[in-house]
C-alpha angles and dihedrals in degrees: 000000000000111000112231095166094111109002138021138194121295110285097039126110116213090189097062126064113252120212094220094047093047088051089050090053093050088052091054096258127147100216099099141093130242089256089057092050090049090051090049091051091052092050090048091053091066098024107030090171093066094105087056089053092049090052091047090052090052092049089052089056091051094048095044093050090049091052091050093048093047088054089058104269111144102171130056141187114205111198117200092014098183125200110333110268126177127269086048122193093256091052091054094045092048092053083071102028117023090201097052114143124213135191115197115202128188137153093214112094090209090060093045093050092048094049094045091050095046098041103033093114095051110090092189092063130061133179123207132178111239141147114236087213088067101053097165091057089054095044092048095044106128093225091053092046090053094046105041124056104214091191087071129061116280135187115227119194125202094177112169093336109096092066085066089061117084120229091247088058088062106235091186090054091050091056089046092055090057091043090055090059093049128093127216112289092040121125138207128203119199128186125176143159112263132222092233090072112118110282094230092054092049092050093051092045091052092046092053092051095042092113095042117106089226120064127201118234117205107207136195113255091240089061092048090051087057089063087071093062108146093021130097105239107227120226131304086031124211107346140144106297089243089062100048104109091316122205091195138018114265129196122249117258135208093231111059127212119185123202140183143165125227130195125210 
């Protein structure tokens, strides 16, 4: 395990809260800085149910990957991977297909270093550094091209990453560029913060991340549904992540994250 308690790889800033590291903290992880824990504490003051939301988001990922795998998908691209958290995507996929292949993609060098260190011995899993806002660079990355067979169905996951993309950066167009490389039988999973979250929680969240280079955009559900253009949205559609084919009842939260899965 790479120690990020005091220092991180070149390109990280230990003085500014990082979305992935705060999320790791809410999930009970240890790969975060003091500034991330302080940010998490401030968020929890106004939205004390945020750890519950983080856990619900993770459970959505697990359920959506299982659904994709059970439909025959054996290869996955996880965009905005975040700090490695078990069960990881490849662990879930391989519970259905032992030969499942996974490409983890993240712009954060901390995430990339962690994944490369943890998964270096697994030939079925790769990690590449890439910015979701530059989809063609990711799709044309030689390591991805060698690892993923685009002539076969793939599962592409935008889990809690598109709300880090501003409207002027065309999140719908980003999804469409991946869709255009996918063949029938492929799936996409999208999760994003919604504008019907409680206003006070949104205001606090935005204040905490005011100095961060990446801003969070809370979007109307109708706009998020548009990201699935060209896909068949699987039942129950775009819903709170707690309500997407739940295996257990989950409490309501002040911050809202909606999720859905589409099939090409």
